[in-house]
N, C-alpha and C positions, 0 to 999 in steps of 0.2 A: 428106438435105441434107449437103453438104460445109460444115462449120462454118468460118466466116470467122475467121481468126486476126487480131485487131486489131493494127494497126501501133503503133509506139511513140508516135506522135503522137496516135492515138485513145486509147490507154491514158492518156497524159498529160492529155488533155482531160477524160476521165472522172474522173481523180483530182482535177483542179482543181475540177470541178463538185461532187464529193462534199465536198471541203474547204470550198468556199464555202457549201454547204448546211449543214454543221455549224457554220459561224460565224454563221449568221443568228440574230438576237435572237428568242427564242421568241414573245413577244407580237406582234411584227410579222409573223412567219410565220403565226400564227393569224389575225391581222387580214386578211391577204391570201389566206388559204387555201392557203398554200404548204406542202403535204405531198407531197413529190416521190415518184414512183412506185418508183424503183429499177429496176435492170436485170433482176434475176431475175423480178420480177412483170411487167415490160414484155415480156420474152421469152416468158413464158407466154401473155399476152393476144395478142401478135402471132402466135404459132404457131396459136392457135385461130381468129383472125379474118382472117388474110391469105390471100386467094385467089391462086392461081397466075396468074390473069388480071389481077390488079390492076395498074394503071398510074399511078394518082394517089392521093395520101394527104395528109391534113392533120391536125394537132393544133392546134385553136384555143386551147388553154390549155397551151402546150408546156413551160413551166418551163425547166429547163436541158437538156431533150432526151432524157430516158430512153426514152420511147415511140418517138419517131422514130428514135433510135439503134438500137433493137431491130428496127424495121421494115427499115431500110436494111441492117443487119447480116444479116438473114435473106434479103432479096431478093438482095443481092450474093453471098451464099454459094451461092445456087442459080441464079445467073446470070439473075435476073429483073430486067429493066431497068424502073425507075420513071421515067415521063416527067415527073412533077411531084410535088415534095415541098414542103409548106408548113408553117410553124409560126407561131403568133402568141403573143407573150408581153408582158405589160404592164409588167414590171419591166426597165428598160434593162440593168442589169448582168447579169441572168440571161439576157436575150435574147441579149446579146453572147456569153455563154458557150455558149449553145445553138448559135448560128451557127458559132462556131469549132469546136465539137465535130463538127457535122455536115459542115462543109466538108472535114474530113479524108477523108470518103468520096468527095467529088466527083472527086478525081483518079483514083479507081478505076474511073470510067466507068459506074457503075451507076445514076446519076441524071442525068436530062436537065436539069431546072430545079430549083434548090433556093433557097427564099426563106424567111427568118425575119424576120417583121415585128415591129418594136417598136410596141406600141400595145394598145388595148383591142379585144378580139374583137367587142364590141358597137358599135364606132364605125361609124355609118352612112356616114360620109364615106369610109371606107377599104373599104367592103364591095365595091366594084368589083374589088378584088384577089382576091376569092374566085372560083373557077372557076364560070362561069355554069352549066355542065352538071352541076356537082356532082362528088363524089369517089367513087372506088371504095371507099376506106376512110377513115372518120373515126374516129380513135382518140384518146382523151383521158381525163384524170383531172380532172373538173370541180372547181372550188374550192367549198368549203362555207363561205361567209361569211354570217353572220347578217344579217338585214335591218337591224338597228340599226346594225351596222358599216357597211353600204353607205350608210346615210344620214348618216354622220359625215363632216365636212369636215376634212381634215388638210392643212395647208399643205405638208407634206413629201410627201404621197402622197394625193391626192384620189381618193376612190372615189365614183363617181356614184350618185345616189339610185336607189331601185328604180323610180320613175316614169320617170326618164331612160332607164334600161336597157330598160324595157318599150317605151317609145316607139321607140327605135332598133331594138330587136329586131323590132318590128312592120314597120318599113320595110324592114329587111334581108330578112325572109322574104317580104314582099309582092313584092319584086323577083325572087324566086327560084321561088316556088310556081307550079305549074300552075293555070290558071284554075279547073279542077274541084276543086282541093284548097284554094284560098285560104281559103274560108270555114271550113274545119276549123282551119287554123293560126290564123286571125284570132280565132276564138272562144276557142281555148285560150290564146292569148297574152293576150287581154283578160280572161280569167277566172281565171288563176292568182292566188293570194292575194298581196296586197302585203306580207304577213308572211312569205312564203316566203324561204328562203335563196337565195343566188346560184346554187346548183346547178340550180334549176328552170329559169330562163331559159338557163343554160348547156347543159342537156340539150336544150332546144328548139332552140337555135342549132345544136348539133352534129347533131341529127337532120335539120334543114333543109338541111345541107350534103351529106348523103348522096344520091348519085344513085339513081334506081330500079334495083334489083338490087344496089346497093352495100351495104356492111356498116358498121354502127355498133358500135363497141367501146368500152366504158366501164369505168373503175374506179369503183366505187360502194360506199357502205356497204351491208351486207347488209340494212339496214332500208329500202332505197329504196322498196319497195312499201308500207311501213306508215308512212313518215314523214308528219308533218303536211304537208298541201298537196301530197302526192305523187300524188294521184288523177289530176291533169292528165297527168302523165307516163305513168302506167299506161294511160290511155285513148289517148294519142298513140301509144304503142308497139303497143297492140292494133289500132288503126285503120290505122296506116301501116307497121307492121313485123311481121315474123314473128320472134319470139324463138326462137333456136336453142339457146343454151347459157347456163347460169348456173353459174359456178365460184366457190366461196367457201372461205375459210380456216376453221380452227378454232383454238381456244386453243393457243399464245399468239399466233398470228396473224402476218400479213405486215407489219403496221405496229405496231411495238412500243409506240408511244405512243397507240394508238387503243383505246378501250374497246369500240367497236362493231366487229363483224366486217366483213370486206371481201368484196365480191362482184364478179366480172367478168361483165359483161353483153354478150352478142354477139347482134345482131339484124340481119336483112336487110330492106331497104326494099322494099315493094310498089311496083308502078307505079300510075299514076293510075287506070287502068281498074278496079283493085280498091279503091284507097284511097277513091275518091269514093263508094263504096257504104257506107251505114251498116251497122254490125255486125248489126242485126236483119234486114237484107235479104240477107246473104251466105250464110246457111246454115252448116252445120257446117264448122269448119276441120279440114283433114287435116294430120296430122303430130304431132310431139311435141317437148317441151322436155326437154333433158337437164340435170339439176342434179347437180353433183359437189361434195362436200366434201373438201378436201385437208388432211390433218393433217400435222403436222411430221414424222411418220414417213416420209412420201413424199419428203422432201427429202434432197439430198446435195450437198455441195460448194456451188457457186453456183447450183444449180438447185432450184426448189421441188418438182420431181417426179423428181429425179435418182435417188432410191432405188427408186421405183416403176417407172421406165423407164430402167435403166442403159444407157449407150451414148454415142455421140458427140453425138446430138441428142435428149435426153430430152423437150424441149418438142414437137418434131416428132412423136415417137412417141406422146406423150400426145394430140396433136391427131388423129392417125390412129385411136387407140383410141376417142376420143369419137364418131367417125363410125359406129362399129359396136358401141357399148356395149350390153350386155344390159339387159333390162328392169329387173332388180333387182340390187343390189350388196351387198357386205359390206365390211368394212374391211381386206381384203387390200391390200397395197401402200400402206396409209395412205390409201386412197380409199373413200368411201361415196357411192353414187349412186342416183338414181331417175329414172324416165322418166315425164313427165306429158303426157297428151294436150293438144295445143294448145287444143283445144275447151274443156277444163276451165279452163285458165288464162284464156282469153278470157271465159268465162262468169263467173268469179270477179271479173274486172275490171269487167265490165258490172254485176254485182250491187252492187259497192261504190260505183259512181258514179251509179247510175240515179236517185237522188234529188237530184242536183245540178241547179241551175237551168240551167247551161249545156248540159246534155245534151239538153234539149228542142230546142235549135237544131240539134244534130248528129244526133239520132236522133228525128226528128219522129213516127215511127210506133211508138216504143217505148212499152210499157205498163209497169206496175209488176211484171209477171210475169218469168219467166226468159227467157234468151236461147235456149239449146239444150235445157235439161232438160225443157221441155214435151213434147219428142219422146221422152224416155226415162222419164218418170214417176218421176224420182229426183232427190234433192237431193245426191247423193254428191259432186258437184264442189265443193260448199261446205265439205265436211269436210276438215280438215287432212290432208295426205298420210299422216302417221304413224298416223292413226286409221282410214283407209279400209279397210284389211284387216280391221279388227274388225267393221265393220258389213256388209261384203261385199254392197254393193248394196241394203241394207235401209233406208237413210236415206230418210225420206219427210217431206214438209211442213216441211223446215227453212228458216228464213229468217234474215236478219241482224236484229240487235236493233231497228233503227229501224222495220222492218216489223211488229214485234210491239208497238210502242208504247214502246220503251225508248230514251231519249236518253243519249248518252255524250259526255263532254268531259273537260276538265281543270280542276283546282281553281284557287284564287286565286293570281295572280301580282301582287305589290305593286310590283316594280321595285327595291325596296330593303328587304328584310326587316329589316335592321339598324335601320331607323328605324320602319317601320310596325308591326313586331311588338314587343310588350312583354309582360312577365309580371305578372299581377295578384297583388298582395300582400294588400291589405285595403281594404275600403270605409270611408267616413267618414260621419257623420250629415249633413254639408252637401252630400250628393250628389257628393262627389268620391271619388277612389280613389288609393291609393298603388301605384305600379307600379315594376318594375325594368326599366331600359333594357338594351339589348344591350351586348356588349363594344365595339361601335363607340363607345359613350359611357361606357366604363370601368365598365359594370355599375352606373351611378349609379341612384339612386331619384328619382322625380318625383311630384308631385301633379297629377292631371289630372281634368277632369270625368268622372264615371262614364258619362255619356251618350255619350261619344265612344269607348267601349270595346266591342268586339264579340267574343264568344268565337270561338276558331278552333282547329282541329286542325292542328298544324304538322308533326309528325313521327310516324313509325311507333311510336316508343317511348311515345307518348301514348295508343296504342290497344291495349287488351287485351280487347276485346269491344265490344258496342254502345256508342256514344258516350254518355257521361253528362256533360251540360253542367256540372253542379256540381263535377265533378272536374277540369275544364280550367283550367289556369293561363294558357294563351296568350290574348292579346287582340290585336285589330287596332285601330290608331288610325284610326278613321273620322272624318276631319275635314271631310267634305263639307258639314256644317252650321255650320262655324266659319271665321272669317277673322282674319288678323292685323290689329291696329289700323291699320297702315299700308296695308292693302288695303281698309279699310272704305269709304273715299271712292269707290273705283272700283265697289264693290258698290252704293252708293247711287245713283250715276249710271246704273247698269244696272237700277234698280228695275223699270222697265217690262218688261224682258226676263224677269225672274223672274215677274212677273205674267202675262205672255203664256204662259209655260210652266207656270203653276200651281205654282210653287215658292216656298217660304218664303224670306225673306231670311236668309242665314247670320248667326249671332250673332258678336259680337266675342269673341275668345279671352280668357279670364282670364290674369292675368300669368304664372302658372307655365307654362301650356300655350304661351303666346306665346313665352316665353323658350326653351322646348324646341325649338319650330319654328325660331326664329332660330338657335339653336345648330346645329341640323341643317343649315340652309342654308349654314353655313360649314364643316361637317364634311367632311373629305376621305375619300372611299371609295376604297380601293385594291383593284384586281383585277389580279393579275399585276404587270406593270410600269406599268400605266396607273393614274392617280390623278385623280379628279374630285370636285368638290363634289356632294353628293347631288342637288340640283335639276338638275344637268347630265347625270346618268346618262340613257342613251338611253331606258330603259324608264320613267323618271320624267318626262322632258320631255313625254311624250305626255299627261300629265295636264293640261297647260296648255291653256286656251282663252280667247282674248280676247273682249271684248264686241263686237269688230268683226265677229265671225262671226254677229251677229244672234241670239245665244243667250246665256243667262246665263253669265258668265265662270267659269272654273275656275282654280285655282291649283295649283302643283306639289305641294302637300301634300294635295290632295284626290284620293283614289282614285275611279275611275269607279264608277258604281252597281253594287252586287253583283247578279249574275245568278243564275238558277236553277242553273246549273252550279256555282256557288260554294257553294250550299246544297243538295246533292243528297240523295237518299234513301239511297244507298249509295255505297261507294267502295272502291278497291283500290290498294295501293301501286304506283307506276310502276316501282320497283325492288324486286324480290322476291328474297329469299334462298332461301326454301323454295317449295313449290307455292303459287301464288296463292290468297289467301283474301280474299273480299269481306266487308266489315263494313258494318253499318247505322249511319246517322246518328241523332242525337237527334231527338226530335219535340217541338216544331218544330225543323227542321234548323239546325245551326250552320254556320259557314264551314269549308270544307275547303281546305287549302293545295294548291298545284300539285305537291307531292310525290305526289299521288294522282290517279288517273283517277276520274272521277265518273260516277254512273249515277242517273237519275231517270225518272219517268214522270208525265204529267198524267192518266193513266187511273186512276180509283179502284180498279180491279181489281188494278193493280200496286202493292200496298202495299210498304213497305220490307221487310217480312218475306218477302213472296212473291218479291221481287227477290233477296234474299239466299239464300232457299231454292233458287231456280233456279241462280244463278250459283255457288253452292258445291256443286252436285251433282257427282258424279264425272265426268259427261259434260263439263260446262263447265270444270271445273278441268283436265282432261286437254287440252281444246281450248286453253285459255289457255296451258298449258305448251308446247303445240305451236306456237302462233301467235307467242308472244313471242320476243324476240331475246336469246340468251345474250350476256352481257357478259364482258369480259376477266377479271374477278375471280370469275367463276362465278355471278354474280347473273343474274336474268332481267329484261329491260326489257319492261314491259307498258304500252304507251301506249294512249290512246283509239283511235288508228287500228287497233291490234291488236284491241281489244275490239269495234269496229264490224264486224269480220269474223267474229265469234263465231257459229257456226251453232247456233241454238236452235230448239226445236220450237214450233209454234203451239199455245198452250194455251187451253182454254176458260175461261170465268169460274169454273166450278166447280173446275177444276184449279188455277187461280190461288188460289182460296180454300183449297184443300187445302194448297198450298205455304205459304200464310200461316199456317195453323193449325199445321202440322207444325213450321215454323221457330220459331214463338213458343214451342214446347215444348222447343226445343233449348237446352242450355247452350252458352256461348260455345265456339268452336273445335270443336264436335262435328259429326259427319256424321250422316246419318239414312238408313237403308236404304229407308224408305218413299218419301222424296223421290227417291232414285236410281231406284227401280223405276218411279215415275211418269214421270220424265223419259225414261228409256230406252224405256218403252212408247211414248211419243209420238215419240221419235227413230226407232225401228225398226219400230214396228207389232207387235212381239212382246208377248205377254201378260206383264204385269209380274212374275208369279210363275213364269214358265216357266224351265226350265234354261238356255235360251239367254240370257235377260235377266240372270239371276243371274251367269252366266259372263262376260257382257260387262261388268257392273259390276266384277267382280274384275279383269278385264284392263285396264279403264280406269284403275283405281287403280294397277295394276302399271306401265302405260305412263307415267303421270304421275310416279310415283316414280323410274322408270328415267331419264326425261329430266332430272329434277331432279338426281339423283345424278351423271349424266353431265356436266352443265355444271359442277356444283360440283367434280367431280374434275378437270376440265380447267382450272378456275380456280385450283387450288392450286399 
């Protein structure tokens, strides 16, 4: 490609956009999800995603135009005329900047129609401005705005609620989808969680704008496949698209202020003749997905791959290289890559969503069994890519934890730990207790009823082995059975609702506790530049429920009932510095904070010791290290969504009993060869004392240590 030299006006517009971006108030940027892509990253994604035949392009969340700038720069430089270029941006000043920046290209004659609309991409009333036939390229960096922020009304900048966005998204897609496809889109739109961040509906909208045969190109967190509520997106891409390329950064990363790594996702949309077929009816997918990790060593000057591909157009050279990349790679040129059969990726997606209720509508003939591996007699596709060479096709009868009877979630979120968490100091004969409050209350002490205190594990520093309740100082203020004196009248009026639900009437708080709650109600909680009273916090407001709901009322200071996931059998930190280590809870179990992913089972065969024995085996720890997401500081993020993809062997009741007995005999932090040999035998089918099994255990430990050291080294 002949590289287009930008005019002075284009350079001026780019400089103005960069200066404006730097001036934005950080809290407002976070609130609106304004993390702009930058030209180097935009050029890389454009080179990978832009077909020579493309004539129409849109960025529905355009920002100040980095991605569209890169697209027009590339097409103009190679004399490729775009008939239609569109951008949508909700923030008027940024939209104006985007329009001015892109208009500088218009006089060059490379663009037929150029429109930058100010407004909400989900506005159903403006949806007629989207091209009915779709676009050859939809390229965007979706905003990652939490659902609590979406639900907040701000007079200066109102963000619509998740329900409003879902409603309009449904209508926009209904007007665009082929009749044979509409049920797919409708089910997925209606089924994604109301707790999902804004990126989920943004991905769905962007995907719906791609014409059959067109390309979807996204800037995403590298965790997009393992994010909470991301299974809808995984299935949508598997059903309606063919993922072609996944390109991601390594530490220190493309976004300096992002802890999570970034991934570029490029996928091509199927036509309706394939999309309307459920995955279980399609047969094996042909093709592969190329995944490339780009380290800082690959960059030079203003190109992220300039050192790896020196020359006039390094991004174009990188794109050409991608199309003929060898099966395996090393870190020459600062690149590391792998090639995964598309069939394996599709099977992994199907396995992770097959227990979702919405899947029954979209895959009516699906069973609990595998998608493709029934034809191969192997579970290898479930094994993390880094470990597949070790098992060499020997993996048999591997399943995800839910199929084995293990449930995985996250610990307790209070919405305001500074109020709901206290430190127990001592008890008193009158059934009260002295506690220390948090720094939010100047570390003051208070006297509260002992009955409202529930032991909790709050931080990793409180765990150095199996949980011992008597050693825990942390307590949760569980005020579900108490009301302020001023709320007692409302409770009395709702007496019949408590009776209907079989609930006892809450007691009136004693003076000391009531004063603490009143003080908390007036306490300002500051996060960044935003400051709110505790009852106004988005995650605390949800505690409220009026009697008008025909149910017993709840007040802001009442946490919802504790669930089994809050009192699990075992747990593991969500942020791990070393190789993940699962620990067991007390018996009976105490509360575990959301700093941990939680594991439990209702099966009597899965004792807490059996769970710990399995999950701390060399096989599972190596899998966890492979599945988790390295963070900017060298730590590993290990969410429940990662753990739900953990490939574990199906164990008999006698094998579960063996793990229980062996783990009980272990000192804290110890491994045990007998457990490793049992697990490896069930994973591979190799005899547990065979040389192959012993060697595999050694290599599993080696891989886990290598992955851990590698991320820690990159984080320094």
